[in-house]
C-alpha positions as CSV (number, residue, x, y, z in Angstrom):
1,M,-13.2,-119.1,30.6
2,N,-14.3,-116.4,32.9
3,A,-14.8,-112.8,32.0
4,I,-11.2,-111.4,32.4
5,G,-9.8,-113.3,29.1
6,E,-12.9,-112.9,27.2
7,Q,-13.1,-109.1,27.7
8,F,-9.4,-108.8,26.7
9,R,-9.8,-110.8,23.5
10,T,-13.0,-109.4,22.4
11,A,-11.9,-105.6,22.9
12,R,-8.6,-106.5,21.1
13,E,-10.4,-108.3,18.0
14,T,-12.9,-105.5,18.0
15,R,-9.9,-103.1,17.4
16,N,-8.4,-105.5,14.9
17,L,-5.1,-105.6,16.8
18,S,-2.5,-108.4,16.8
19,L,-0.8,-109.6,19.8
20,D,2.4,-108.5,18.2
21,Q,1.2,-105.1,17.8
22,V,-0.3,-104.8,21.3
23,S,3.3,-106.3,22.7
24,A,5.1,-103.5,20.7
25,D,2.8,-100.7,22.0
26,T,2.6,-101.7,25.5
27,N,6.1,-103.1,26.0
28,I,4.2,-106.3,27.4
29,A,5.8,-109.5,26.4
30,K,3.5,-111.5,23.9
31,R,3.6,-114.6,26.2
32,Y,2.0,-112.6,29.1
33,L,-0.6,-111.2,26.7
34,T,-1.6,-114.5,25.6
35,A,-1.6,-115.9,29.3
36,M,-4.1,-112.9,30.1
37,E,-6.3,-114.0,27.4
38,N,-6.2,-117.7,28.3
39,E,-6.4,-116.9,32.0
40,D,-3.3,-118.8,32.6
41,F,-1.8,-116.8,35.5
42,S,0.8,-119.6,36.6
43,V,3.1,-118.1,34.1
44,F,3.6,-114.7,36.3
45,P,6.0,-114.8,39.0
46,G,3.4,-113.8,41.4
47,D,0.1,-112.0,42.1
48,P,1.7,-108.5,42.1
49,Y,2.9,-109.0,38.7
50,V,-0.5,-110.3,37.3
51,I,-2.2,-107.2,38.9
52,G,0.2,-104.7,37.2
53,F,-0.2,-106.6,33.9
54,L,-3.9,-106.7,34.0
55,R,-4.0,-102.8,34.4
56,N,-1.7,-102.0,31.8
57,Y,-3.4,-104.1,29.3
58,A,-6.9,-103.0,30.3
59,D,-5.7,-99.1,30.1
60,Y,-4.4,-100.0,26.7
61,L,-7.9,-101.4,25.5
62,G,-10.0,-98.6,27.0
63,L,-11.5,-101.4,29.8
64,D,-11.9,-100.8,33.4
65,S,-8.9,-101.9,35.0
66,Q,-10.1,-101.8,38.4
67,S,-13.1,-104.2,37.7
68,M,-10.3,-106.5,36.1
69,V,-8.4,-106.5,39.1
70,Q,-11.3,-107.2,41.4
71,A,-12.5,-110.1,39.2
72,F,-8.9,-111.7,39.4
73,R,-8.7,-111.2,43.1
74,G,-12.4,-113.0,43.2
75,M,-10.9,-115.7,41.3
76,R,-7.9,-116.1,43.9
77,I,-10.3,-116.1,46.5
78,Q,-12.7,-118.7,45.1
79,E,-9.6,-120.9,44.5
80,Q,-8.7,-120.9,48.3
81,P,-10.0,-124.1,50.0
82,V,-11.8,-123.8,53.3
83,P,-9.5,-125.3,56.2
84,I,-11.1,-128.4,57.7
85,D,-10.5,-126.9,61.1
86,A,-13.1,-124.1,60.3
87,L,-15.7,-126.7,59.5
88,L,-15.3,-128.6,62.7
89,S,-16.6,-127.3,66.3
90,P,-13.5,-126.6,68.6
91,P,-12.7,-129.3,71.2
92,K,-13.1,-128.5,74.8
93,T,-9.9,-127.8,76.5
94,P,-9.1,-129.9,79.7
95,W,-8.1,-127.6,82.8
96,W,-5.6,-130.2,84.2
97,P,-2.5,-129.4,81.8
98,F,-2.9,-125.8,83.0
99,A,-3.0,-127.0,86.9
100,A,0.1,-129.2,86.4
101,G,2.0,-126.5,84.3
102,G,1.4,-123.9,87.1
103,G,2.8,-126.3,89.8
104,I,5.9,-126.8,87.8
105,L,6.5,-123.1,87.3
106,V,5.8,-122.3,91.3
107,L,8.7,-125.2,91.8
108,A,11.0,-123.8,89.6
109,L,10.7,-120.3,91.0
110,I,11.3,-121.8,94.6
111,L,14.4,-123.6,93.3
112,I,15.8,-120.4,91.8
113,L,15.2,-118.4,94.9
114,V,16.4,-120.9,97.5
115,L,19.2,-122.2,95.7
116,P,20.7,-119.1,93.8
117,G,24.4,-120.5,94.3
118,R,24.3,-124.0,93.6
119,G,26.1,-125.1,90.4
120,R,28.2,-122.0,90.2
121,N,31.7,-122.5,89.4
122,P,33.8,-120.6,91.6
123,D,36.5,-119.9,88.7
124,D,33.7,-117.9,86.6
125,E,33.4,-115.1,89.2
126,G,36.1,-113.1,87.4
127,G,33.9,-113.0,84.2
128,D,34.4,-114.8,80.9
129,A,37.6,-114.0,79.0
130,P,37.9,-112.0,75.8
131,R,37.1,-114.3,72.8
132,Q,39.7,-114.5,70.3
133,P,39.0,-114.2,66.6
134,T,38.4,-117.3,64.8
135,R,39.8,-117.7,61.0
136,Y,38.2,-120.3,58.8
137,E,39.2,-121.8,55.5
138,L,37.1,-121.9,52.4
139,S,37.9,-125.3,51.3
140,Q,34.6,-126.4,49.8
141,P,32.0,-124.9,47.5
142,T,30.0,-123.8,50.2
143,L,30.9,-122.8,53.8
144,E,28.1,-121.5,56.7
145,K,29.3,-120.4,59.8
146,R,28.4,-118.1,62.7
147,L,30.7,-115.5,62.7
148,Y,31.5,-112.9,65.3
149,V,33.0,-109.4,64.8
150,G,37.1,-110.1,64.0
151,D,36.6,-113.6,62.4
152,S,37.4,-114.1,59.0
153,V,37.2,-116.6,56.0
154,L,40.6,-117.3,54.4
155,V,40.1,-117.9,50.4
156,S,42.8,-119.1,48.0
157,Y,42.6,-117.2,44.7
158,L,45.1,-116.9,42.0
159,N,47.9,-118.4,44.0
160,E,47.1,-115.7,46.8
161,Q,45.3,-116.0,50.1
162,H,42.5,-113.3,50.7
163,L,40.9,-112.7,54.1
164,I,37.1,-112.0,54.1
165,V,36.5,-110.5,57.5
166,L,33.4,-109.7,59.4
167,K,34.0,-105.9,60.5
168,D,30.8,-105.1,62.3
169,I,27.2,-106.2,63.3
170,G,24.9,-103.2,63.9
171,D,21.9,-102.4,62.1
172,N,23.3,-104.3,59.2
173,V,26.4,-106.5,58.6
174,A,29.7,-105.2,57.5
175,I,31.8,-107.6,55.4
176,Q,35.3,-106.4,54.4
177,S,36.8,-107.9,51.1
178,P,40.2,-107.1,49.5
179,V,38.2,-104.8,47.3
180,S,35.7,-103.1,49.6
181,T,33.6,-103.0,52.7
182,M,30.3,-103.9,51.8
183,R,27.0,-103.9,54.2
184,F,24.0,-106.2,53.9
185,M,20.6,-106.4,55.8
186,L,19.1,-109.8,57.1
187,G,18.3,-112.0,54.0
188,E,20.4,-110.2,51.6
189,E,22.9,-111.7,49.3
190,G,25.8,-110.2,47.9
191,S,28.8,-110.9,45.5
192,I,32.4,-110.5,46.5
193,D,34.8,-109.9,43.8
194,L,38.7,-110.4,44.5
195,D,40.5,-109.0,41.7
196,R,38.3,-106.1,40.6
197,D,37.1,-107.6,37.3
198,N,33.5,-107.1,38.1
199,A,33.1,-111.1,38.1
200,P,32.1,-112.4,41.7
201,E,34.5,-115.2,43.0
202,L,32.2,-115.6,46.1
203,V,28.7,-114.8,47.4
204,A,27.8,-114.2,51.0
205,F,24.2,-114.7,52.4
206,I,23.2,-113.1,55.7
207,A,21.0,-115.9,57.0
208,D,20.7,-114.5,60.6
209,F,21.6,-111.7,62.9
210,Q,20.2,-109.6,65.4
211,K,20.5,-105.9,65.1
212,D,23.0,-103.8,67.4
213,A,23.9,-107.6,69.0
214,P,27.4,-108.3,68.0
215,D,27.8,-110.8,70.7
216,K,25.0,-112.9,69.0
217,G,27.2,-113.2,65.7
218,A,25.8,-113.6,62.4
219,L,25.1,-116.7,60.4
220,I,26.7,-116.1,57.1
221,R,26.7,-118.7,54.2
222,F,29.6,-118.2,51.5
223,T,29.2,-119.8,48.2
224,A,32.2,-120.1,45.9
225,A,32.5,-119.6,42.2
226,A,33.9,-122.1,39.5
227,S,36.8,-119.8,39.5
228,L,37.9,-120.7,42.8
229,G,38.6,-124.3,41.5
230,L,36.4,-126.1,44.6
231,G,34.1,-128.0,42.6
232,A,31.5,-125.2,42.3
233,E,29.4,-123.9,39.7
234,D,29.4,-120.1,38.5
235,V,27.9,-118.1,40.8
236,K,24.3,-117.0,39.9
237,P,22.4,-115.4,43.1
238,A,18.7,-116.5,43.3
239,V,16.2,-114.4,42.0
240,A,14.6,-113.8,45.2
241,A,14.3,-110.2,44.4
242,A,11.9,-110.0,41.8
243,E,9.9,-109.3,44.7
244,P,7.0,-110.9,46.7
245,A,5.3,-113.9,46.0
246,T,2.3,-112.3,47.7
247,E,1.0,-108.8,48.3
248,T,1.8,-108.9,52.0
249,Q,5.2,-111.0,52.4
250,A,8.1,-109.8,50.4
251,A,10.8,-112.4,49.3
252,P,14.4,-111.2,50.3
253,E,16.4,-109.0,47.8
254,R,19.5,-110.4,47.0
255,P,22.2,-108.1,45.0
256,S,24.2,-109.8,42.4
257,T,27.0,-108.4,40.4
258,Q,28.1,-105.2,39.6
259,E,26.5,-103.9,36.6
260,S,27.6,-100.4,36.0
261,V,29.4,-97.6,38.0
262,V,27.6,-94.4,38.2
263,F,30.1,-92.1,40.5
264,S,33.4,-93.2,41.5
265,G,36.6,-91.8,43.3
266,K,34.6,-90.2,46.1
267,R,36.3,-89.2,49.3
268,S,32.8,-89.7,51.2
269,P,29.5,-90.9,50.4
270,H,26.9,-88.1,49.8
271,P,23.2,-88.1,48.8
272,F,21.9,-88.4,45.4
273,V,18.6,-87.9,43.7
274,L,16.7,-90.4,41.9
275,N,14.2,-89.0,38.8
276,V,12.3,-91.2,37.1
277,T,10.1,-90.6,34.0
278,F,7.7,-93.3,32.7
279,R,7.5,-93.6,29.1
280,N,4.9,-96.1,29.1
281,Y,2.5,-98.1,31.9
282,A,4.4,-99.8,34.7
283,M,3.9,-100.8,38.4
284,F,7.0,-99.5,40.2
285,R,8.4,-99.8,43.6
286,H,11.3,-98.1,45.4
287,E,12.8,-98.2,48.7
288,I,15.3,-95.8,49.9
289,D,17.8,-96.3,52.6
290,R,16.2,-99.7,53.8
291,K,13.0,-97.7,54.7
292,D,9.5,-98.3,54.0
293,R,8.6,-99.5,50.5
294,V,6.6,-97.3,48.2
295,E,4.8,-99.1,45.3
296,S,2.3,-97.6,42.7
297,Y,1.0,-98.1,39.4
298,Y,2.3,-95.4,36.9
299,H,0.9,-94.2,33.7
300,K,2.8,-92.7,30.9
301,G,4.2,-89.3,31.4
302,D,4.2,-89.6,35.1
303,Q,7.3,-88.7,37.1
304,I,8.6,-89.2,40.4
305,S,11.7,-87.8,42.6
306,V,13.5,-89.1,45.6
307,T,16.5,-88.4,47.6
308,A,18.7,-91.2,48.8
309,T,21.6,-91.1,51.3
310,N,23.2,-94.5,51.0
311,Q,21.3,-96.8,49.1
312,A,18.2,-97.0,46.8
313,K,16.4,-100.2,45.5
314,I,14.0,-100.1,42.7
315,W,11.7,-102.7,41.2
316,S,9.8,-102.4,37.8
317,S,7.4,-104.7,36.2
318,N,8.3,-103.0,32.8
319,A,12.0,-102.2,32.8
320,S,11.9,-100.1,29.7
321,A,9.0,-98.1,30.8
322,A,11.0,-96.3,33.5
323,K,13.5,-93.7,32.3
324,V,16.0,-93.2,35.5
325,N,18.3,-90.2,35.9
326,I,20.8,-89.9,38.8
327,Q,21.8,-86.5,40.1
328,A,24.8,-85.9,42.6
329,S,26.1,-83.0,44.2
330,G,28.4,-80.7,41.9
331,G,26.0,-81.0,38.8
332,Q,27.0,-84.6,38.1
333,S,24.2,-86.3,36.3
334,M,23.7,-89.8,34.7
335,D,20.9,-91.7,32.8
336,V,20.4,-95.4,33.5
337,E,18.7,-97.8,31.6
338,L,17.0,-100.7,33.5
339,G,16.2,-103.3,30.9
340,G,14.0,-104.3,27.8
341,P,10.2,-104.2,27.3
342,G,8.2,-106.4,29.5
343,E,11.3,-107.4,31.6
344,V,10.8,-107.5,35.2
345,V,13.9,-106.1,37.0
346,V,15.3,-105.4,40.3
347,K,18.3,-103.0,40.8
348,I,20.0,-101.7,43.7
349,L,22.2,-98.5,43.7
350,R,24.4,-98.2,46.7
351,W,27.5,-96.7,47.9
352,S,30.7,-99.0,48.9
353,Q,34.3,-98.0,49.9
354,G,37.6,-99.6,48.2
355,T,40.7,-100.4,50.0
356,D,42.0,-97.0,48.8
357,G,39.4,-95.4,50.8
358,L,37.6,-93.8,48.2
359,W,33.7,-94.4,47.4
360,T,32.1,-95.6,44.3
361,L,28.3,-95.5,43.7
362,A,27.4,-98.4,41.4
363,L,24.3,-100.2,40.0
364,Y,23.8,-103.7,41.1
365,D,21.6,-106.3,39.3
366,V,19.5,-108.2,41.6
367,N,17.6,-110.1,38.9
């Protein structure tokens, strides 16, 4: 066993502390404490989680948290195999493929310049005819299509026909359902509620689109819930937003079902303030209006305050450690609990517009 686990166990036993007591004091699940002492880091979702819990546990025991993190990173570096290519001398590159490629390129340019009109259809001189919207029908548990603005998906539910329409493609994708218009970024997944019961009948996942390029369309995958009677299982969006598998590349966050309504019945969306007070140690990340992420490790008593216009996405390695208060214009205020002790959560606060034209700020659970 390396020094990390030994130091944790020795410091805890020296203070006559049980794992149950440490778990109660730090809000770290007992299985994570045991894993750190046994250096079994495979139970954690990713290295950022390991680092957060190492700092938390080390601070609690009065150990040097930075040295623990450095020791862990050193272990990770030692575990990485050296690529075989790095051990071999690079082969010499022959020159003739480049010469042949250059000749082909020159020939292609000559054909383009000399024969610009060959192969052109005279009927095309007037330009392409306007594209007519296409309507698809959801008849299987999963439907994946490249949709363009105006295209729709017909969904049968409770003896009624419902249309899901692609309304706009800009810096995000706007999808209109019978209940509201929702906007998603690339890689986002969102639930679609057809009867306002907060139970999704459909989940849409934005697989591909180009910003401000509606002519390219958007590749969208629709997945049906069991309630639609298409042979599907209950919709359970993937836990992709428990955030990154590595420190440099984040997995796409995918909103799930609506958890609670914060403010409703507004005639227009308006900025809101997110106040977070930390009751214990936690790694916490926030992303405001889909801009740069801010991540830090916070101690008990720390506070942060940020203002959002449309959306706030928050992630915490210890849900109960963060007390969240949301303030809106007009003196409205609401406290939000993120989860239980030691629970890793991802939440999204965002505005959505209903069919009545009014706006609602709601909290969504991504986990």
